[in-house]
GULOFI-245083 format. One record per residue: residue in three letters; x negated, y, z negated of N, C-alpha, C in turn. Coordinates in steps of 0.02 Angstrom, whole numbers, plus 50000, padded with zeros to 5 digits. Example, Ala and Ser with C-alpha at 12.3 -4.5 7.8 and 13.67 -1.06 7.14 Angstrom:
REM residues 2
ALA493404971649610493854977549610493404983549610;SER493584988849646493164994749643493555000249606;
***
This chain:
REM residues 468
UNK432375301244393432755295344414432915295544488;UNK433135301644511433305302344582432695301244626;UNK432115303844604431505303044643431305295644645;UNK431375292244590431205285144586431645281244635;UNK432285282644634432755279144679432585280744752;UNK432485287144766432335289144835431705285844860;UNK431185285844818430545282844839430615275444853;UNK430985271944809431065264844817431465263244881;UNK432025266844891432435265444949432085267545014;UNK431675272745012431285274645071430805268945089;UNK430515265945039430045260345050430425254345080;UNK431015252945053431435247545080431585248745154;UNK431775254945170431945256645240431345255945286;UNK430755258045262430155257545304429985250245318;UNK430035246045267429885238945276430395235545322;UNK431025237645315431555234845358431435236845431;UNK431235243045441431105245445509430515241845540;UNK430015240545500429425236845524429625229845546;UNK430045226545507430275219845525430725220045587;UNK431145225245591431595225945648431215226345714;UNK430625229145711430215230045771429785223845788;UNK429815218745744429415212745756429705208745815;UNK429305204245840429495200145898430055195345880;UNK430645196145910431225191945894431125184645912;UNK430655183345957430565176445980430135172345931;UNK429805175745884429375172245837429775168845782;UNK429675162445770430025159045715429785161645647;UNK430235161345599430095164045532430065158445481;UNK429595158945436429535154245380429805157645319;UNK430345154945290430665157845232430515153545171;UNK430215156545119430025152945058430365156344999;UNK430735152444958431105155344903431045151144840;UNK431215154244784431205150944720431805146244715;UNK431775141244669432305136144665432865137844617;UNK432815143344580433345144744532433935148344566;UNK434445150044528435045153144556434885159644593;UNK434435163644565434245169844596433875168544662;UNK433435163644661433065161944722433505159344777;UNK433985155044758434435152144808434905157544835;UNK435135162044792435545167744814435145172144863;UNK434525173544845434085177544888434005174344956;UNK433855167944955433755164245017434385164345061;UNK434965163645029435595163445065435735170145100;UNK435595175545065435705182245094435245183245154;UNK434625181045147434155181645203434365177245261;UNK434585171145246434805166445299435395169445337;UNK435875172245301436455175345333436235180945380;UNK435765185045358435515190545398435165187945461;UNK434735182945452434375180245510434855176845559;UNK435385173745532435895170745576436245176145618;UNK436435181545586436765187045621436325189745677;UNK435675189945663435195192745711434905187545759;UNK435175181345754434965175945799434215174645796;UNK433935174845735433225173445726433135166045709;UNK432585163145731432415156245715432015156045650;UNK432155151045608431815150745544431815143645516;UNK431365142445469431355136245430431285138245357;UNK431545133945311431605135845240431235130945195;UNK430915133645144430645129645088430865132945023;UNK431095128944975431225131544908430755128044860;UNK430415131944818429905129144774429975132044704;UNK429715128344655429735130744586429165135544572;UNK428585134044599427995138144587427615139244652;UNK427415145344664427015146944723426275147044701;UNK425925141644718425235141044698424765143344754;UNK424145144144737423645146044787423595140744841;UNK423645134344820423615128944869424205129244918;UNK424795131044892425385131544935425305137244985;UNK425005142744962424895148445007424385146545061;UNK423875142845041423375140645089423695136045142;UNK424155131745120424515127445168424925131645217;UNK425245136945192425635141345235425195144745287;UNK424575146245268424115149645314423945145245375;UNK424025138745366423855134045420424455132345464;UNK425055134645444425645133245484425685137945545;UNK426035135845598426055139845659426485146145655;UNK426965146445608427405152245603426995158545589;UNK427145163945625426775170145618427105175145571;UNK427735173745552428095178145506428305174045445;UNK428105176345385428285172945323428655177745278;UNK429235175645254429625179745207429685176045141;UNK429475179245087429555176545020430135180044986;UNK430615176244959431165179344922431175176644851;UNK431205181344802431205179844731430575176044710;UNK430045177044746429415173844731428875177344772;UNK428255177044750427715179944789427315185344754;UNK427655189544714427305195144682426785192744632;UNK426895187044602426415184444553425785181744585;UNK425795180744652425215178244689425005183244743;UNK425085189544727424965194844777424245194844802;UNK423765193544758423065193544779422925187744827;UNK423175181844811423065176044854423405176944922;UNK424005179844922424355181244985423955186245026;UNK423705191344994423315196545028422685193445060;UNK422405188645024421775185645047421885180245100;UNK422385175845089422445169845130422915170445190;UNK423355175445189423845176045244423705182145288;UNK423075183645297422875189545336423105189145409;UNK423185183045435423365182345505424115182045517;UNK424525183045464425245182545470425575189345456;UNK426185190145480426605195745458426995193245397;UNK426895196645340427165194245276427635199445246;UNK428205197045221428675201245185428795197945117;UNK428705201645063428815199144995429385203144965;UNK429925199744949430515202844918430595199744849;UNK430355203144798430305200144732430435205344678;UNK430545202944617430675207444560430255205544499;UNK429825200444506429395198544450428825203444442;UNK428525203544383427965208144371427405206544418;UNK427055211844440426545211044490425985216044479;UNK425455215244517424895219944515424965224944572;UNK424805231144558424835236444609424145236944641;UNK424055233144695423405233044729423485235244801;UNK422945237144832422965239244903423065233044946;UNK423595233144985423765227345027423555228345099;UNK423435222645132423285222945203423905225445241;UNK423795228245300424345231245339424865226145361;UNK424685219845361425155214745383425665212745329;UNK425595215545269426035213645213426505219345194;UNK427145217845192427655222445165427875219645097;UNK427755223445045427895221144977428425225644945;UNK429035222944936429565226744904429665223944834;UNK429485227844784429545225844714429735231944672;UNK430315231844639430555237744602430095239744545;UNK429715235044517429255236644462428735241844483;UNK428555241944547428065246644572428335253744577;UNK428995254444568429315261044572429625263244506;UNK429445259844453429685261744387430305258344363;UNK430555253544401431145249744379430925243544339;UNK431375241044298431265234844262431565229144302;UNK431145225344336431385219844376431685214244335;UNK431575214244270431855209044228432575210344209;UNK432815216544218433505218144196433895222544245;UNK433545226544286433895231444328434045229044398;UNK433685224044422433835221244488433495214344494;UNK433845209744524433585202944533433245202144600;UNK432965196244612432675194844677433205195044731;UNK433805192544716434355192744764434555199944778;UNK434515204244727434665211244736434165214644782;UNK433525213244772433005216144815433115213744887;UNK433245207344895433365204544962433985207644994;UNK434505208644954435115211744979434995218745005;UNK434635222844966434505229744987434095229945052;UNK433615225445057433215224945118433655222945177;UNK434065217845167434485215345221435045220245239;UNK435275224145191435785229245205435515234545252;UNK434865235945246434555240645293434505237645363;UNK434395231145367434335227745431435015226845464;UNK435525225145424436165223145451436735225245404;UNK437105230545421437645233045377438165227745360;UNK438275222845405438785217745391438605213345332;UNK437985213745308437775209545253438085211845187;UNK438425217545187438785219845127439275214545103;UNK439505210445149439955204945130439625199645088;UNK438955200145079438595195445036438375198744970;UNK438625204744956438425208144894438605204044832;UNK439165200544835439365196444777438875190744764;UNK438535188444816438035183144807437425186044770;UNK437265192344784436715195644747436915196444673;UNK437555197744660437805198144591437725191344556;UNK437885186044593437805179244566437065178044547;UNK436605180344590435895179644576435695183444513;UNK435955189544505435805193544446436075190244382;UNK436675187344387436955183744329436535177644313;UNK436275174344364435845168544353435215170344315;UNK434985176644323434395179044287434575182944224;UNK435205182644205435455185844143435275193344142;UNK435455196744195435285203844200435875208344180;UNK435725214744171436235219744155436475222944220;UNK437075225844217437345229144276437345236744266;UNK436755239344275436665246644277436155247844333;UNK435975254044344435445255644392435585252344460;UNK435085249044488435145246044555435665240444557;UNK435695236544504436205231244501436915234044505;UNK437015239844475437685242944476437885244744547;UNK437405247244586437545249044655437765242944695;UNK437425237344684437585231144720438265228544696;UNK438395228944631439035226944603439605230944635;UNK439485237444643439995241744674440125239644746;UNK439605237744782439705235344851440145229044852;UNK440015224544805440395218244802441125219544787;UNK441255224244741441945226044724442285229444783;UNK441925234044816442205237644873442375232944930;UNK441995227544937442125222644989442705217944971;UNK442945218544909443485214244888443275207244868;UNK442625206344858442365199644843442225198544769;UNK442365203644727442215203044655442695207344615;UNK442905204744557443265208744508443035206844438;UNK443095211444391442845210344323443425210544274;UNK443455205444230443955205344176443595203844111;UNK443915205044054443655203243989443905196343970;UNK443465192143945443695185443927443175181243892;UNK443315174743887442875169843854442305168043902;UNK441695169443881441115168243924440845161243911;UNK441135156443946440935149543936440995145744002;UNK440515141544016440505138244081441055133044087;UNK441385132944145441875127844161442595129844149;UNK442725136144131443405138444116443875137144174;UNK443615137744235444035136944294444145129744314;UNK443685125444294443655118944329443735112644287;UNK443505112944225443445106644189443925106044131;UNK444105099944111444525099044052444215102743992;UNK444635105643951444415109743895443915106143850;UNK444065099843833443605096243788442935094943821;UNK442935094143888442305093043923441905099543928;UNK442255105143936441925111743936441535112743872;UNK441855110943816441535111743751440965106643742;UNK441075100543764440565095343757439925097243795;UNK440015100043855439435101643897439205108943890;UNK439495112543843439305119543834438605120043804;UNK438145122643843437455123743819437305131143810;UNK437695135443843437625142643835438325145743837;UNK438645146643778438365145943711438325138743686;UNK437835137543643437775131043609438245130943549;UNK438635125543543439125125143488438925119243443;UNK438645120443385438425115043340438995110243324;UNK438845103743327439335098643312439825097243367;UNK439795101143420440265100343476439885098943541;UNK439375103043557438975102043616438665095043614;UNK438755091343668438465084643673438885079143644;UNK439475080843617439885075743585440615076343608;UNK440855071443645441555071543668442025071043609;UNK441885066343563442325065643505442305071943462;UNK441715075043457441645081143418442055086843447;UNK442075087243514442445092643546443205091643538;UNK443425085443545444145084043536444355085343464;UNK443945083143417444105084243346444115091843330;UNK443655095543359443625102743350444275106043373;UNK444525104143431445155106943457445735105143412;UNK445755098943390446305096743346446305100543280;UNK445705101943254445655105843192445905112943201;UNK445835115543262446075122343277446815122443293;UNK447135116543298447835116343315447965117043389;UNK447465115443430447535115843502447555108643530;UNK448105106943562448165100443593447765100443658;UNK447255096143664446835096143725447205093443786;UNK447805090843776448185088043833448855091543842;UNK449075091643903449745094043920450095088443956;UNK450515084843921450805078843949450255073543957;UNK450175071044018449655066044031449005069144058;UNK449005075744067448425079144097448025082944044;UNK447375083344055446945087144010447015094644026;UNK447035098743974447075105943984446395108844003;UNK446415114344041445815118344054445895124944016;UNK445355128544008445385134943972445885139644006;UNK445895139544073446335144144109447075142344098;UNK447215136644069447905134644054448135136843985;UNK447675139043943447855140743874448255147243870;UNK448725147543823449105153643810448685158243766;UNK448845164743764448435169543726448295167543654;UNK448795164743619448695162843549448175157243543;UNK448185152643591447695147143591446995149743606;UNK446955154643651446305157743666446015160943604;UNK446435164543566446205167843504445935162643454;UNK446295157143447446085151843402445415148843424;UNK445345147843490444745144743517444145149343507;UNK444225155743522443675160543514443455160943441;UNK443935161543396443775161943324443425155643301;UNK443675149843324443385143443304442665142643328;UNK442525144743389441845144243416441375148843378;UNK441605154943364441185159643326441025156943257;UNK441525153943224441405151043158440915145243161;UNK440985141043213440515135443221439805137943232;UNK439745143743263439085146543280438845151543227;UNK439145151343169439005156443118438265156943101;UNK437915151343102437195151343086436745152643145;UNK437045153543205436645154643265436415161843270;UNK435985163243320435705169943328436245175043346;UNK436695173243393437235177743415437895173843416;UNK438195172743359438805168643358439375171643398;UNK439375178243407439935181643439439855182343514;UNK439315179743543439185181043614439595176643661;UNK440145173943637440585170043680441075174543717;UNK441115180843698441555185643731441165190543773;UNK441455192743828441115197643870441455198443937;UNK441105201743983441365202644051441365195944087;UNK441905194644123441965188744165441995191144237;UNK441535188844278441485191144347441805185944392;UNK442375187744421442765183044462442705184744536;UNK442695179544576442675180244649443375178544675;UNK443795183644686444505182644700444655178944765;UNK444185178744812444305175344875444155167844871;UNK443865165744815443745158644804444375155544772;UNK444455149044781445045145644754445045145744678;UNK445655146744650445725146344577445545139344554;UNK445255139044493445055132744461444505129144500;UNK444105132944537443505130144569442895133144537;UNK442305129844539441705132544507441435138644543;UNK441725140344600441505146144638441915152344621;UNK442425151444581442875157044563442545161644512;UNK442195158744464441845162544412441105163144433;UNK440865169344438440185170544464439645167344421;UNK439765166944354439265163644311439265156144324;UNK439855153344334439885146144351439545144944418;UNK439645149544464439325149144529438565149144521;UNK438315153644478437585154044466437325147544436;UNK437695144744388437475138444358437475132844410;UNK437975132844453438005127744506437405128444553;UNK437225134644570436645135644613435995133444579;UNK435935135244516435345133244478435285125644475;UNK435855122244468435865115044465435625111944531;UNK435815114844587435595112144652434835112644658;UNK434565118344637433835119244641433465114644594;UNK433695114244532433345110144481433385102744496;UNK433895100744534433975093644551433705092044621;UNK433345096744651433045095544717433545095744774;UNK434105099344764434635099744816434795106944833;UNK434275111044841434385118144853434785119544916;UNK434735115144965435105116245027435865116345015;UNK436095112544964436805112644947437005119544919;UNK436555122444881436685129144853436705134344907;UNK436245133944954436225138845009436865138145051;UNK437045132045067437655130845106438275133345070;UNK438285132545003438855134944964438915142544967;UNK438355145944962438355153244967438605155645035;UNK438465151645086438675153445154439385151145169;UNK439705147845119440405146045127440545139445159;UNK440035135145165440135128645196440525123945149;UNK441095121545171441545117545129441215111045105;UNK440885107445150440575101045132440015102045081;UNK439605107245091439065108645043439355110444975;UNK439905113944974440225115644911440435109444873;UNK440745104744909440965098544877440385094644847;UNK439835094144886439255090444862438905094044805;UNK438925100744806438605104644752438975103544686;UNK439635102844690440025101544629439845094744600;UNK439765089744642439555083144618438865083444586;UNK438425087244617437735088044591437735091244523;UNK438205095844512438245099444448438375094644390;UNK438785089644402438935084744350438305080944331;UNK437905079044381437275075444368436785079844330;UNK436775086244347436335091044314436495091744240;UNK437145092344225437355093044155437165086844114;UNK437215081144146437015074944111436265074844097;UNK435875077544143435145077944132434995082344072;UNK435355087844066435245092444010435425089043943;UNK435995085643942436205082143881435695076743864;UNK435445073143914434925068043902434295071243872;UNK434115077143898433525080643873433625082643800;UNK434225085143784434365087043715434355080943669;UNK434615075343693434605069243652433885066843641;UNK433465067343693432765065443685432435069943633;UNK432575076343636432295081043588432485079243516;UNK433135077743507433365076043439433015069843413;UNK432925064843457432605058543436431865059443420;UNK431555064643450430835065543443430635071043394;UNK431125074043361430945078843309430585075143253;UNK430045078043229429655074843177429115070243204;UNK429075069543270428545065543300428015070143329;UNK427475067143356426945071143387427165074643450;UNK427745072743477427995076043538428295082843524;UNK428465084143461428745090743442428315093543386;UNK427915098543403427455101543356427775107743325;UNK427825108043259428125113743225427575117443188;UNK427505123943204427015128143170427355134243140;UNK426965138643111427235144643080427475149543134;UNK428135149943142428425154643191428475151943262;UNK428285145743273428305143043341428445135543340;UNK428645133043398428735125843407428525124143478;UNK428215118343486427985116043552428285109143565;UNK428645108543620428945102143640428565099443699;UNK428235093843690427855090643745428255084543767;UNK428655085543821429125080343843428815075143889;UNK428205076443914427895071643959428325070344020;UNK428445063944033428875061944090429595060544068;UNK429765062344007430425060743980430965065843999;UNK430745071844021431205077144042430965079744109;UNK431425080944155431235083644221430875090344213;UNK430335091244249429965097544242430385103444267;UNK430875102144309431295107544334431805109944283;UNK431935106044230432425108244180432115109144111;UNK431445108444106431135109144040431205116344015;UNK431235121244061431355128144041432065129044014;UNK432545125644045433235125844022433285122943951;UNK432925117443939432905114443873432645119443822;UNK432095122843839431805127843794432295133543780;UNK432655135643832433145141143824433705139143776;UNK433965133143785434515130843743434305130443670;UNK433725127543658433495126643589433325133343557;UNK433045137943597432855144443570433475148543551;UNK434045147143583434665150743567435025147843507;UNK434795142143484435105138943425434635139743365;UNK434845137143309434415137243249434075130543238;UNK434005126643290433765119843283433035119343259;UNK432615124243278431915123643260431665129043212;UNK432075134143199431865139643156431185142243178;UNK431135143843243430505146143272430635152143316;UNK430195157143313430265163043356430075161443427;UNK429525157643435429285155843502429385148343514;UNK429635146843572429735139743590429395138343656;UNK428925133843656428545131943715428715124743732;UNK428915123443794429075116643815428645114743874;UNK428465108343878428005105943930428265099243957;UNK428235098444023428425092044053427965090744113;UNK427885084544130427435082544185427755083744253;UNK427355086344299427555087044369427225081444408;UNK427235082144474426875077344516426155079844527;UNK425755075444555425065077344576424625079744519;UNK424725077144459424265078644404424355085444372;UNK424935088644380425065095144348425645094644300;UNK425675099544254426225099944206426525106944209;UNK427175107244194427535113644193427665115644121;UNK427495121944104427605124544037428085130444041;UNK428535130943993429005136543990429005139343919;UNK429005146043915428985149443851429605153743842;UNK429935153143785430525157143769430455160243700;UNK430845165543688430825169343625431525169443595;UNK431585167743532432235166743500432535173043472;UNK432125178243458432405184243426432755188743477;UNK433145193443452433535197943495433115203443525;UNK432585205543489432165211043516431755208543575;UNK431495213243613431125211543673430415209143656;UNK430165204743697429485202043688429205200443757;UNK428595202443769428285201443835427985194443839;UNK428415189543854428185182643858427705181343915;UNK427785185043969427335184144025426615185644005;UNK426515190943967425845192743944425565187543896;UNK426005184743854425785179643807425565173343845;UNK425965171343894425795165443934425145166643972;UNK425055172643997424445174244033423835173743987;UNK423935175843925423395175343875423225168043859;UNK423745163843854423635156743839423245153343895;UNK423415154943958423105151544015422455154744038;UNK422305160744012421715164344034421075160144025;UNK420695159544079420065155944077420125148544086;UNK420735145844087420825138744098420865137344173;UNK420385133844199420345132744271420945128844297;UNK421235131344351421795127944382422475129744354;UNK422485134144303423125136244272423385142544306;UNK424035142744316424355148644345424985150244305;UNK425075156744288425645158744248426045164144284;UNK426675165244260427095170344290427755170644253;UNK428245174044284428915174544255429095181544237;UNK429505182244185429755188744161429545189744088;UNK429705195744062429585197043992429955192043948;UNK430585190543966431005186343923430975178943938;UNK430635177143992430575169944010429955169144053;UNK429455165644026428825164844062428675157444073;UNK428275156144123428095149244138427375148644161;UNK427135142544166426455141244189426425134244219;UNK425965133444265425795126844292425085125444272;UNK424965119744240424305118144215424105111044236;UNK423465109744247423255102844259423425098544197;UNK423725092844208423925088644151423325086644108;UNK422735086344139422135084544102421945089844050;UNK422225095944058422065101444012422635102743962;UNK423125098243960423695099343916423475100243844;UNK423015096043820422815096443750422475103043734;UNK422065105543781421735112043771422255117643773;UNK422725117243821423255122143828423675122543764;UNK423855116743737424265116543677423885119443617;UNK423245117843612422845120443557422805128043560;UNK422695130743620422665138043628423335141143614;UNK423875137843637424545140443624424685140843549;UNK424465135743512424575135743440424215141643408;UNK423605142843428423205148343399423525155143414;UNK423715156043478423975162543499424675163743471;UNK425105158843473425795159643448425805160543373;UNK425335157243338425285158243266425095165443250;UNK424615168143287424405175043278424975180043293;UNK425355178543347425915182843365426435182943309;UNK426565177143280427035176643225426795180543164;UNK426145180243150425865183943093425905191343104;UNK425775193643167425815200743183426515203443170;UNK427025199443187427715201543178427885202243103;UNK427615197543064427745197842991427435204042962;UNK426815205642983426465211542958426835217942977;UNK427095218043040427455223843065428085225043024;
***
């Protein structure tokens, strides 16, 4: 373990030193993923570049394709930094960006290939770490930036937000970053109800919009949430004002927790409403920035709704961006509820294919491609489809479709390998992601072939599990 840590951190230091010696006058092209981890990563890098007075421009993208890399090769910037993205396209980067100085700070699974001297690739998987659980893209970026600029320790809590956005554990490398955040006074941990909106929203609205955890009969229904509270003996109002979770007394909290668990009795993990709550004590009470998980959801919402700049600004503490990000969050939640309603209306139609051990949702243009993975995650965590594998597809621009694969069982499953198997040999298809959440971009003209192959492969996977 010590050797693994030493080797990884030595590599981080070498790459940081190489960048430190680069020409300060050269502008930098920063490319990052659009999810909470990607936006956190980007923000940490932006803060570092600001401290060092470096010039840069930013792009946030959902998928790094070969075409996108080729476009980057034609841009005038001589230094390109990828954060929370890039490792899945390591061969294309190696081939197409030979004339640039490239830094890849990522935690997704990658190939261990010989790289050109112009590329610095920092990826924990290459040193024996599990990038899916032990460190996020924001964590990798933080460790790199900490070597460049010690003052960046003040952004350790943002790396924690990124890790929470990727549903990671806090051990190993993540624990070290968590310790930095606590030491800086920017983070504290308490035990409590793990539900989005505890700090900010009326209690009945928190329940109505709760998608993680999903509460049957309550999520998506305002009347259902109010009735649920009344059945528990909890008055959702205090005088003329709506109560928030943070306003509840201990006895009411106990009733609420028990009630939610009972409502979720048929779900995969009915008890997962309790756990560690990561609070940012320097943020205002009853704001979405106070709870690190709420912060992560807010960042994810900015990226999924095409407003990543608001997320970056929020991480950097800009008041105006924070206000706009909160407004964006409301629109994002409505999009998710609309997607769930579309799914319910289309069950039993050709848009929702149910097979042995799997389900495929083909949303077309009815669900944003940036949230189709969120839809798959929500449904996979509920008992709505009685399927181990859930594949969702939605149309993108320019003749492509986005596919997301999720696994409903508690045990681990290498979804990235399964997605790679489904897309293998299909021209123009690109896959990536993590073991627990995989995705692909496919030409829309090949959707029918992709779906047919997915049915064959997922059916076989389901049969293998039964035999085992």
